[in-house]
N, C-alpha and C positions, 0 to 999 in steps of 0.2 A: 329225560327220565332214564337214561342209559345206566345199566348196572354192570357194564363190562369193566374188567380190571386191567386189561392189556391194551392192545392196539385198537383204535376206533374201528367200527364196522365200515366195510367198503360200501360204495354206492349201491352195488348189487345186493349186498346183504340188507341194507336199509330198505330197498324196494321190496325184497322178498319178505322181510319182517312185517312190513305194513300190509302187503297182500295177504300174508298168512293171518295176520290179526283180524283183518276185515272178514276174510272167508271163514275163519274159525268162529267169529261172532255170529255170522249167519248160520253156519252149520249147527252150532250149539243151541241156537234158538229153535231150530226145526227138528233136532234129533229126538228120537224116541228111545229113551234109556230104559233098560230093564231094571236097573239098580234103583231101589226105592229112595236112596239118598240123593240121586240125581233127578228122579222123576219130578217134573214141575219146577225144578230149580232154574233160576235165571242167573247168568254170570256176566260180568264185565271183563273183557280181555283187555287189560291195560297196556300190555307190551308183549311182543314176541321177539325172542332173541335167537337167531339161527347161528350155528357154528360157521366158521369161515368156509368150510367145504360144503355147507348147506345140507349136510346129511342128518343133523340133529337140530331140534329147535325146542326151546323152553318157552312156554306160554305162562305169563303171570296173570293170575285171575283173582277176582274177588266176587263172591256171590252177592247179588243184590239183597240187601237186608243184613248181610254180614254174618248170618248165623251158621254155626257148625262148620267153620272154614276148613279145619284139618280133615274132617271126615269127607267133605266134598272134594277136596283136592286129591285125597287118596283114591276116591271113587273115579275121579277124572283120569288119574294115571292108569287105573285098571281098564278104563274104557278108551284109552288112547288109540288102540288099533282100530276100533270102530270109528272114532272121529277121524283118524287118518284116512280110512276108506271113504268117508263122506267128503273129506277135503279133496281127495283125488278127483272127485266128480265136479268140484267147484273151480279148481285152479289147474293150470297146466305148467308143470315143471318137469324137467327130465327125471329128477329124483325128488320125491316128496319126503321131506325130513321126518325122522322119527320124532314123535311128540312126547314131551314130558311137561308136567304142570307143577307150578309152585304158587304158593299164596303170595299175593302182592301186599307187602307191608308198607308201601309208600303212603297210604292214607293214614295209617296209624302213626307213622313218623311225622306227617304233616300236622296231625292233631296234637302230637306231643310238642312240636315246635310252637304251634299256636298257643298252647297252654303256657309255655315258658315266656313267650312274648307278652302274654296278658298279665303276668305278674307285675305288681305295682312298681317295684324297683327297676325291672327291665323296661317296662313301658315308659317310665320317666326318662331313662337313658335314650330310648329310641326317639322320644319326642324332642329331647334336648339337642340331638344331632351330634355329629362327630367334631364340630368346631369347639365345643365346650371342653374344658379341662376335666379330667376324671374327678369325680366327687369323692370326698373323704367322709364317709358316714360315721366314722369313729370320733370325729371332732365335735365341738359344741354347736 
């Protein structure tokens, strides 16, 4: 589920990404947010992507229930300092990355692809397999 455009992440980056993802999930579940948008909200942290120097990290999140995603991501970005402080107590890194949050659109993209695959014409092509010659639907 990598979203990077350039060089693939190093082994260290991948390990830090996963450690951050797990710790951030734990921290967000236990955090006491003052912001009413975040109070009582549950999130799934689907991916964390740290920069090559591990100074910045972007967490891709989706709220359970999916409601008001934009407002909740904005509120998480406002609370990133608080969450970073909580993370510092959970994991041990020389430099804890600055956090930013983005909405994870992968579930929406997967639903869009599923809808396309469910269309009758596409489903018929998928069932037929690649060995069949292309169908000409304009013919008799």
